[in-house]
C-alpha positions in Angstrom: 0.0 0.0 0.0 1.4 3.4 -1.0 1.9 5.8 1.8 0.5 9.3 1.4 3.1 12.1 1.0 3.8 14.4 4.0 6.1 17.3 4.4 7.5 17.3 7.9 8.9 20.6 9.0 11.5 20.3 11.8 12.0 23.4 14.0 15.5 24.4 14.9 16.3 25.1 17.7 14.1 22.7 19.6 14.4 20.4 22.6 17.0 20.6 25.4 18.5 24.0 26.4 21.7 24.6 28.2 20.0 25.0 31.6 18.1 21.7 31.3 21.2 19.9 30.0 23.2 21.2 33.0 20.5 20.2 35.5 20.3 16.6 34.3 24.1 16.4 34.3 24.2 17.6 37.9 21.9 14.7 39.0 24.0 12.2 37.0 27.2 13.4 38.5 25.8 13.5 42.0 24.8 9.8 41.6 28.3 9.0 40.4 29.9 10.9 43.3 27.6 9.9 46.3 25.8 6.8 45.0 22.1 6.2 45.3 19.9 7.5 46.6 20.3 11.2 45.8 17.2 13.3 46.5 15.9 15.9 44.2 13.5 18.6 45.4 10.8 18.9 42.7 11.2 17.4 39.2 14.7 18.3 38.0 13.1 19.4 34.7 9.5 19.1 33.5 9.6 15.9 31.6 8.4 12.5 32.8 10.7 10.5 30.5 13.8 12.3 31.9 12.6 12.1 35.5 11.7 8.4 35.2 15.1 7.6 33.7 16.9 9.4 36.6 14.6 7.7 39.1 15.6 4.3 37.7 19.2 5.2 38.4 18.6 6.1 42.0 17.3 9.7 42.1 14.4 10.2 44.6 12.1 13.0 43.7 10.3 14.9 46.5 8.3 18.1 46.8 9.7 19.5 50.1 13.0 19.4 51.9 11.5 17.8 55.0 11.0 14.6 52.9 14.8 14.3 52.6 16.9 12.5 55.2 19.7 14.8 56.5 22.5 12.3 55.6 21.9 12.2 51.9 22.6 14.8 49.2 19.7 16.9 47.9 19.6 18.7 44.5 17.4 21.8 43.9 15.7 21.8 40.5 16.5 23.9 37.4 13.5 26.1 38.1 15.0 27.6 41.3 13.9 27.7 44.9 13.0 30.3 47.5 15.9 31.5 49.7 14.4 29.7 52.7 15.1 26.3 51.1 18.9 26.4 51.0 18.9 28.2 54.4 17.0 25.2 55.9 19.3 22.8 54.2 22.3 24.6 55.7 20.6 24.6 59.1 20.2 20.8 58.9 23.8 20.5 57.8 22.8 18.8 54.5 24.9 18.4 51.4 23.0 20.2 48.7 23.6 21.1 45.1 21.8 24.0 43.4 20.8 23.1 39.8 19.0 26.4 39.2 19.4 27.5 35.6 22.0 30.4 35.6 19.5 32.5 33.6 16.9 32.0 36.4 19.6 32.9 39.0 20.2 36.1 37.0 16.5 37.0 37.6 16.9 36.2 41.4 19.9 38.5 41.6 18.0 41.3 39.7 15.1 41.1 42.1 17.4 41.2 45.2 19.3 44.2 43.8 16.2 46.2 43.0 14.8 45.5 46.5 18.1 46.6 48.1 17.7 49.9 46.2 14.3 50.4 47.7 12.2 49.4 44.7 9.0 47.3 45.1 9.1 44.3 42.8 6.5 43.2 40.2 6.9 39.8 38.7 5.3 38.7 35.4 4.8 35.0 35.7 2.4 32.1 36.2 1.0 31.6 39.7 2.1 28.3 41.2 4.9 27.6 38.7 8.1 26.5 40.5 10.1 29.3 38.9 7.7 31.9 40.0 7.6 30.6 43.5 11.4 30.5 43.6 11.8 34.0 42.3 9.2 35.5 44.5 10.8 33.6 47.4 14.0 35.6 47.0 12.3 38.4 49.0 10.2 38.4 52.1 6.5 37.3 51.7 4.4 40.1 50.2 7.3 42.0 48.8 6.8 40.8 45.3 3.5 41.5 43.4 2.6 38.9 40.7 0.9 39.8 37.5 -0.2 37.2 34.9 -2.2 39.2 32.4 -2.6 42.8 31.1 -5.9 42.9 33.1 -3.9 42.3 36.3 -1.9 45.5 35.8 -5.0 47.6 36.0 -5.8 46.4 39.5 -2.3 46.4 40.9 -1.9 48.2 44.2 1.6 49.4 44.8 3.4 51.3 47.7 4.9 54.0 45.5 4.4 54.2 41.7 7.8 56.0 41.5 9.6 53.1 43.2 8.9 50.0 41.1 10.8 47.4 39.1 9.8 44.3 37.3 11.2 40.9 36.4 9.7 38.1 34.4 9.6 34.3 34.4 12.1 33.0 31.8 9.7 30.7 29.9 6.8 33.1 29.0 5.4 34.0 25.6 7.5 36.7 24.2 4.5 38.5 22.7 2.2 38.2 25.7 5.0 39.4 28.0 5.6 42.4 25.8 1.9 43.4 26.1 2.1 43.1 29.9 5.3 45.2 30.0 3.7 47.8 27.9 0.7 48.0 30.2 3.0 48.3 33.2 5.0 51.1 31.6 1.9 52.9 30.6 0.5 52.9 34.1 3.8 53.3 35.9 6.1 55.3 33.6 9.0 55.2 36.2 9.0 51.4 36.5 12.5 49.9 36.0 13.0 46.9 33.7 15.7 44.3 33.6 19.1 45.3 32.4 18.8 42.5 29.8 15.6 40.6 28.8 14.6 38.0 31.4 12.9 35.6 29.0 15.7 33.3 28.1 17.4 32.8 24.8 16.0 29.2 24.5 12.4 30.2 25.0 12.8 33.1 22.5 14.6 31.0 19.9 12.0 28.1 20.0 9.1 30.5 19.7 10.7 32.3 16.7 11.2 28.9 14.9 7.6 28.1 15.5 6.5 31.4 14.1 8.5 30.8 11.0 7.2 27.3 10.5 3.5 27.6 11.5 2.1 29.3 8.3 3.3 26.3 6.2 1.8 23.6 8.4 -1.6 21.9 8.3 -0.8 20.8 11.9 1.9 21.1 14.5 3.0 18.9 17.4 5.0 20.2 20.4 6.9 17.4 22.2 6.8 18.3 25.9 5.0 17.9 29.2 1.7 19.5 30.3 3.5 21.2 33.3 6.2 22.6 31.1 5.5 26.3 30.7 7.8 26.8 27.7 6.2 23.8 25.9 2.7 25.1 26.5 3.7 28.5 25.1 5.0 26.9 21.9 1.5 25.5 21.3 -0.1 28.9 21.8 2.5 30.6 19.6 1.9 28.0 16.8 -1.8 28.6 16.9 -1.4 32.4 16.8 1.1 32.2 14.0 -1.4 30.5 11.7 -1.5 26.8 12.5 -5.0 26.0 13.5 -4.2 22.5 14.9 -1.3 22.7 17.3 -1.1 20.1 20.1 1.2 19.1 22.9 2.3 15.4 23.1 4.5 13.7 25.7 5.7 11.2 23.1 4.5 9.3 19.9 1.9 7.2 21.8 0.0 10.4 22.5 -0.5 11.4 18.9 -4.2 11.6 17.8 -3.9 10.2 14.3 -7.6 10.7 13.6 -7.3 14.4 14.1 -4.4 14.4 11.6 -6.3 12.6 8.8 -5.8 14.2 5.5 -2.9 16.5 6.4 -0.2 17.2 3.8 2.3 19.0 6.1 3.1 19.0 9.8 5.5 20.9 12.0 7.5 19.3 14.8 9.2 21.1 17.7 9.9 20.4 21.3 10.0 22.3 24.6 13.4 22.9 26.3 13.0 19.9 28.6 12.1 17.3 26.0 15.0 15.0 25.0 15.8 14.3 21.3 15.0 10.6 21.7 11.3 11.5 22.1 11.4 13.9 19.1 12.9 11.1 17.0 10.2 8.7 18.2 7.6 11.1 16.9 9.3 11.5 13.5 9.6 7.7 13.2 5.9 7.3 13.9 5.2 9.6 11.0 7.6 7.8 8.7 5.7 4.5 9.5 2.5 6.0 8.2 3.6 8.5 5.5 6.1 9.0 2.7 7.9 11.8 4.7 10.0 14.6 3.2 11.8 16.5 6.0 12.5 20.2 5.8 14.5 22.0 8.5 13.2 25.4 9.6 16.2 27.0 11.3 16.0 30.5 12.7 19.0 30.5 15.1 22.0 28.4 16.2 22.7 27.8 19.9 26.1 27.1 21.4 25.4 28.0 25.0 26.9 25.8 27.7 26.7 26.2 31.5 29.3 24.7 33.9 28.3 22.4 36.7 28.9 23.4 40.3 32.4 23.1 41.5 31.5 20.4 44.1 30.7 18.0 41.2 33.6 18.9 38.9 36.0 16.1 38.0 39.7 17.1 38.3 41.4 17.4 34.9 
């Protein structure tokens, strides 16, 4: 039986970013150094395949520090943690390794610096997301105001409109965030922004690739997890950029083939915490059903690498 033709557009960049790669490497090196079990507070990155693989090797994932025994190492996830968490680990004399993405740490430092200068902080982010919780937790409770939408800006109550600064979650929609920033600046003209954009390079690059690819696609699949903010944003960006059917899938088994019946082109991308093995699995699933022609849609090249903490470095 002849397979129907399909043009498969592959977004580039896609998948793992430097912060995710570093965080996974930290858990792997910790297991090598201290043996199992090594505890990890929260999912190291938002991907079940990655987490399950590390769990099989001896990582134990917990939500709170009090679930960790004091005599085993604990790793803090790539999303960052409130200041109180490492302080409590130190009080308990625990060995801990901070796997917070350096670009998230940059936002933490910005927030602390602005607060030291007497500015009240506004954070643009998603309530309940680990990164938002970690960033807001760099300052005392109540010192950071959270806004999620343009509408939130209109109801914001601040101490002094002349003494404000804002930071953002690193994995937001670039376009949505620009609208919220514009609303903040319109209402509070004196508000101070980041020295450099807080939304990270990987989030921006993956969204730009989707924008370039979407108009040519009958459908688009984003390989990623439902609790991955940057993956969810790729779905939204794809739909806004002209692809009516854009869906998130954890892996090939989640593809709804009936919804794709009759398509002639599809775009494939992946969130920053999705490994290439799952992307290849999705591509192979299409090759099994279609006569696939692959076209690369590359909008940027990435060569960023972050070093692991000194405590885990192997001597040269």
